[in-house]
N, C-alpha and C positions, 0 to 999 in steps of 0.2 A: 356402420350398417350391421344390424343384428341378425339378419337372415343368413348371411354367409360369413364364415370365419374370416378375420382380418387377413390371415395368411392366403386364403383362397382368393380374396379380393385383390390382393397384391399380385398374385400370380396370374390374375385375369389377363393382363396384358404382357405376360411373358418377360417382365422386366428382369427377374433374376437370371433367366436364361441369357438375355442379351448382354449381360455383364461379361459373359464368357464367350460371346460370339466373335469370330475373327473379324477385325476391322470394324468390329462392331461400332391504355388509351382513354381516351375520354368517352363518357357515356352521354346519351341523348335520349329524352323521353319522346316516344313516337307520337305523332299527331293522331288524336283519337276522335276528332269531330265527325269522321265518316264511318265509325264502327257501326256494325249492325245491332239492332235490338235483338232481344231473345226470339221474338216472333219472326223478325226478318231472317235470323239464322235458321229457324225451322223451315221457313219458306224456301231458303236457298238450297237446303237438302232436297226438297221436292223438285226444284227447278233444275238442279244439276244431276241428281241421281235418280229421280222418279220414285223415291221411297219416303215414307212418312216417318218422322221421328217418333211418333206414337206407336208405330207398328201396324197401323191400320192399312188395309188394302188401298192401293191406287191402281185403277184400271184405265186402259185407253181403248177407244173403238175407232177402227180405221175404215174409211171408204163407205160406199153405199150399203155394203153388206154388213157393216158394223162388226167387223172382225175384232174380237176381244183379245187384247194382249196385256201383259203387265206394264205398268207405267215405266218400269226400268228399261223396257225395250225401245221406247220412243220418248226419251226425255226432252224437256224443253231446250236444254242447252245444246243438244245434238244438232238442231236445226238453227236456233236463234243465236247460238254462241254464248259463251260465258259472259260476254259483255252486253248481250241483248240486241246487237245491231244486225243479226242475221247472217247466215253464211250461204250465198248463192251456190247451188249445186244442181247439176243435171237439168238445167233450165228452170228450176224453181227458185224464186227469190223470197225467202221468208221475211216477214214483216220486222221492222225495227220495233222492239218491245220496250225501249227506254220510255219512262213516263213522260218525259218532255215531248217525244215524238208522238205518243198515243193521245196526248191531251192538247195538241195544237188547237188554238181557238177557232181557227177556220176549217177544221176538220182535215180528212186525209183523202187523197185521190191516188189509187194504185195503178201500176203499169197496165193492168188488165181492164182498166176503166171503172172498176168498182170504187165508189166514194161513200163516205159516211161522216157524220158529226164526230166530235171528239169523244173519246172514251171516258166513261165514269167508272167508279168501282164496280157498280152493278153491271155495266156494259162489259167490263173485263171478265167478270164472273160468267156471264152468258157466253162469251167468246170461248172460254175454257171448257165449259160444260156442254154447250149446245152447238158450238161451232158457227155462231152468227156474230156479225159485226153490229155497231150501234144502229145502223139503218135496217137491220133485219136481213141483210144479205148473207148468203152462205160464204164461209171462208173457203180458201183453197181446199181442194179435195185431199191433199196430202196432210192437212192439218187434223190431227186426231181430236176426238172429243173425250174428255177425261171425266171419270167418276171418282170422287174422293169425299171424305167427310166434310161437313161445313167448317170444322176447325182447320183442317189442312187447306181448304180452299182460301179461307181467310188469311192463313200464313203465307200462302203462295202469292196472293195479291199484294199483301204487305211487302213482300220481297220484290216483286215486279215494280212497285212504286219507288224502290231504292235503286234499281238498275240505272247505270249512268252516273251515279253519285257515290256509290259505296266504294270503299277502299279498305282492304284488309289491314288489321293492326300492324304496326311496325314499318309501314311504307309512307314516305312523304315524297315530295317532288325531287328532293336531292339526297335522300337518306334511306337505307334499309337497315333495320335493326335486327341483328341476329343474337341469339342467346346460347349459352352452354351452361353445364353444371359440373362442378368438380369439388372433391374434398378439400377443405381448408384447414382442418384440425385433425390431430391424432396421427397414427402411423402412416396414413395415406396422404398427409399434407404435401410431402415433397412430390408425389406423383400428381397431385392436383395443381401444384405450381407449374410443373412441366406441361400439363395439359393447357393451362391458361396461357403460358408463354408462347407455345407454338401456334395456338389459335390466334392470339393477338398479333403475332408476327405475320402470319399468313394474310390476314386481312389488312394489316398496315401496308404490306407489299402490294396487295391488290389495289388499294387506294392510291398508292404512289403511281400506279400504272393507269389510273383513270376510273377505278371502281367498276360498277356494272351499269353500263349505259349512262355514265356521268352521275351516277348516284354513289355516294360514299357508303361503305358498310361499317356500321358501328356495332361493336361487340359488347354484350352485357353478360356478366358472370353472376352466377348464383351458387351459393354454397350448398353442398349436400349436408346431411345431418347424421346424428347417431342412430336414428331409427328410420325405417322406411316411411312411416307415417309423417315424421317430421320433414323428411326429404320432399315428399309429395307436397306438404303444406308450403315449403319454401318455393318450389317450382310454381305452384298454383298462385302464390302471392305475386310472383313476378309477372305471370301471364295476365293477371288482372290489373295490377296496379301500374306496371310499366311494360306494356305489351311489346312482344317481339313478333317478327314475321315468321320465324322458324327457329328451331334449335338444331345445333350440329355438334356431334362428338360428345354428347353429354354422358357423364359417368353415372349410370343407373344401376350398377351391380348391387344386388341385394334388395333393391326397391322396384324391380320390374313390374311386379303386380300392382303397385301403387301408381307408378308414373306413366306406364304405357297407356292404360285407359284414359288417363287425364288428357293425353294428346288428342284423342278422338272427341272427348267431351268439349274441349276448348278449340278443336279444329286447327290445331297447330302441327305442321309437319315437323318430324324429328329424323334427322339424317345421321346414320352411323353411330347410334348409342353404344357405349362401351359396356358390354355385358357378356357373360358366358351363356345366358339363357334367353335367346330371342323368343318373343311371344308371338307365335304364328298360328295359333289355333283358329277354329271357326267360331264366330264370324271374323273374317280378316280385318285387322286394324289397318286401314288404308293410309293412315297418316305416318306410320313408322316404317323406315327403310333401314335394314340392317346391312352392313357391309359383308360380314362373314358368318360362317356357321357357328352355332353354339356347341355345347357339349354333345348334343345328339348328332349333329352333322359330323363332328370329329369322331365320335364313336363309330358311325357308319364308315367313314373314311379309313380309320384304323383297322377295322375288320376287312375292308376292301384290300388295304395294303397287305395284311396278313395272308389273305387268300392268294394274292399274286406272288408272294415270295417263294421262290422255288425251294429254298433251304427250309421253309416252314411246311410247304406242301399244303395239304388241305387240313388246316388246324381244327382241333377240337377245343372250342373256346369256352371259358368260364368268365362270367362278369361278376365282380365283387363291388358292392355299392352300399352306402348308407340309405336307409329307408327315407323316401320323400316323394312327394307327388312329381317333382321335376325329374328325379332320377328314374321314376317309373316310365316316363315318357322317353327318356334316353335309352332305357333298356329295350323298350318296344322298337325304337329305331334300329338298334343293333340286331334284334331278332329278325326284323323285316329284312335288313340287308343280308342276314345269314340265309334266309329263305331264297332271296333273289340269287345268291351265289351257290345254292344247292348244298349248303353246309348243314351239319347237324344242329339242332336247337341249342343255343348257349346254355351252359349250366349256370344257374343263378345262386348267388350267395349274398343275402342281405343282412344287414345288422342295424341296431339303433345307434345313432350317432353318440360317441362317447363310451360305447359299450361293445367294442370290437373284440371278439374272442379269436385272436389271431391263430392260436394253436388249432382250434376247431376248424377254422376256415382252411388252413393249409392242408390239414389231414383229409378233410372231405373232398377238396378239389383234386389233390393228388390221387386219392383212391378212385375218383371218378375218371381217371385217365385223361385229364385235360392237359394239353401241352401249350396253351396260350391263355393268358389272363388279361382281360381289360379291367384295370383297376380304377375306380371312380371316387375313392376316399381321398383323405389328405395325404400330403407328402410323408408325414410321420407315420401314418398308417401303412402306406406302401412300403416304407422301409422296414417296419416291424414285420410285415408279411414276408418280405424277401429274407430277412434274417432268420425267421422261423423256418422258411423253406431251406435256407442254407444248412441249418442244423440237421435236416433230414436228407441232405445231399440231393435235393430236387430243385431243378433250375428251369422252370417253364419260361417261355418267352413272355415278357411283360410289356403291355401297351398302356400308356397313361395319357389322357387328355390334358390340355395345357393347364387347366385348373388344378390338376393333381401332380404337377411336375415342377421341377425347379432345380436350382444348383445344389440343394441339400441331397439330391439323388446321387451325387458323386460319392456319397458315403455308403452306397449300397455294397453288398458283399461282391467280391471280385468275380465269383462264379457266375454272375449275371452279366459280365462284360460281353458285349456283342449280342445280348438277349434283351436289352432294355431299350424300348423305343418311346418316343413322345411326340405329340402333335404340336405343330407351329401353325396356327390357322392364319396368321396375318403377316408373317415375315418370310419372304422367299429365301431359300438357302443361300443364293448368290445374289447380291444386290448390285445391279448395274443398269445402265440405260439413262435416257434423258430425265425421266421422272426422279430417279435416285439423285442425279446430279442437282436437279432443282431443289430437292429437299436438303441436300448437304449444303448447297449455297445459302439457303435460308437459315440453316443452323449456324453457319459461320458468320453471316451478316448480322444477325440478331443475337449472337452469342447465346444460343439456347442451351438449356441444361444437358450435360452429358449422360445423366441418369434417365431411366424410364423412357428409353428410345422407342420401345414398341408403343407406348401410350402416345407419344408424339407423332409416330407414323400413322396410327389409327385416326387421331384427330385431324392431321393434315390431309389424309385421304378422304375423310368425311367432308372437310371443307371444299376440297377440289370438286367432289361430286355435287355438292350443293351449288357451287358457282357455275359449274357446267349446265346444270339444269336451269338456273336463273338466266343464263345467257341464251339458252335455247327458247325460253319463254319470250324474251325480248322486253321492250320498255313497258308494255302493258302487263305488269307483273301481278299475280295474285296467288294465293295459296292453292287454289284448285288447279290452276295452270301449272304451278310448280309440280304438284303431284302427278299430273298428266305427262309433263316432261320427264320426271323420274321414271315413270312407268315405261317410257320409250327408250330408256338407256339400254344399249346392247353392246356387250363386249367393250365397255368403256375402261380405258387404262388410267389408273391413278399413278402408275410408276412404282407403287409400293405394295400392291395387292394383286391378286389374280384379276383378270378382266371381270368387270362388274356388269351384271345383267339383271334388270328388274322388269316387271310386267304387271298387268292388272291383277294377276293372282300369285305374283312372286314378290316377296319382300326380303329375301336374302340374296345379296348380290353374287356371292360365290360360295357354293356349297361343297365343302371338302376340307382338306388340310394339306400342309407340308408335313413330312415326317423326318425326325432326326433320330439317330441313335446316340447313346451316351457312352462315351469312351471313359471307362472308369480308371484306367491306368493313367491316361493323359489328362483326366478331369476336364473334358470338354465335350461340347455337343458337335456331332458330325452329320451333315445332311446326307440322307440316303434315298431321297425321292424328289421328283418334281411335284407339281400339284396333283394330288390324288382327289379327283372330283367324283361326286356321286350324284345321282338323281333324287 
């Protein structure tokens, strides 16, 4: 991956830390005969979300007064259901919209006595836009009348004609195909092998227990590549040539901006991608669900932790970081948390990657009277900063997000002992409980690698969340229903992470971090906090 240094990618999952922590299948091509065409896919977005893929307005008019509301407020799926069969509610029984029901050769007779001939394409268009059936009768009063472009109307009708026969890619009567991405070559190959091993073992164990409603789960692996563009190409090739229902625990570090938009374009849910930089900007990518905070959430939590520590008091904070668009957003998150805590604005010191003037940085921050430093550069740069500070006999409290920390920090000057803290976003300081026992049993049964434990925990947790959501959906599984089930997860325990909560506008399951201090004399990490959560 070219966008992040290899060392940063390796530390993404805190593997180096865990080395010092106490106690620390066959493939199947999915059935594709029921996949939607491009036009039907566009129509599905209108049916499910009330929005046009072209960006054109879709409006709905309600009742005799023709109250105008956005199409998103009264989507077709809200009343007629994702399957089109209708969801009776409050005494109202919406019509069955499957094409087979609409086109019965002998016509339809409704419970209210209304009857009409079979629908045609034109008849369906008039029902949508004018609120009349093929006999010219008014539809139920609760049925909106929609205004949309001719192109969007044609797309919607095309999708309605597929209701009752469409099935998302990766699903057959007896199989669900799940994918993941992992490094296969280079310095991260061992980590990739650990990711593949735990994911394969998890679903093998699930299949031995009956799978998901008698469907076996097949796992398909794709290799990441040397560049973000090549990684995207690999993932896109898999989604097109050998479709999967969803992705879980995919390693996308360094290729976030390439892979994440692809999920929305292809309509594929991605649960628990492994990255330091969750992409949660506007508009929200509703297909991607992150388990834990990225560096921005860790920065907020480290500042929150600093503010709570009585020994630190009300810290005057400096943030040291290499210039980048991503780090600018992290800095803003830290500044926002400072304002919420009533702290002074953090002092900023930025530099161009590879051109860190450590002497100037230490001098300026010391002279500014800052007693706490959140350092967002590499481990080597953090060490050079502390060694330069040691020469000046200045020992500020240092805070490092997980991407900037690791076992190399044991070589920091001893004057920083007790003043060096790091975030652990995904591993509780004390592992215990049923979930941990299940994980350890899986490790023992399948003889999983003893390295890269954090990678395995993250992948295991992502798979558990995916399976929980699929079970909540039931036998009639679809990607849209999976997304809705994930959005309904509240305080769900994976056993290896804080409780996970998603929602329609929330795509990070747990926002915050655990914090450890680094004992430089004993050369070990020591837990110093429970979960430090932030809003």
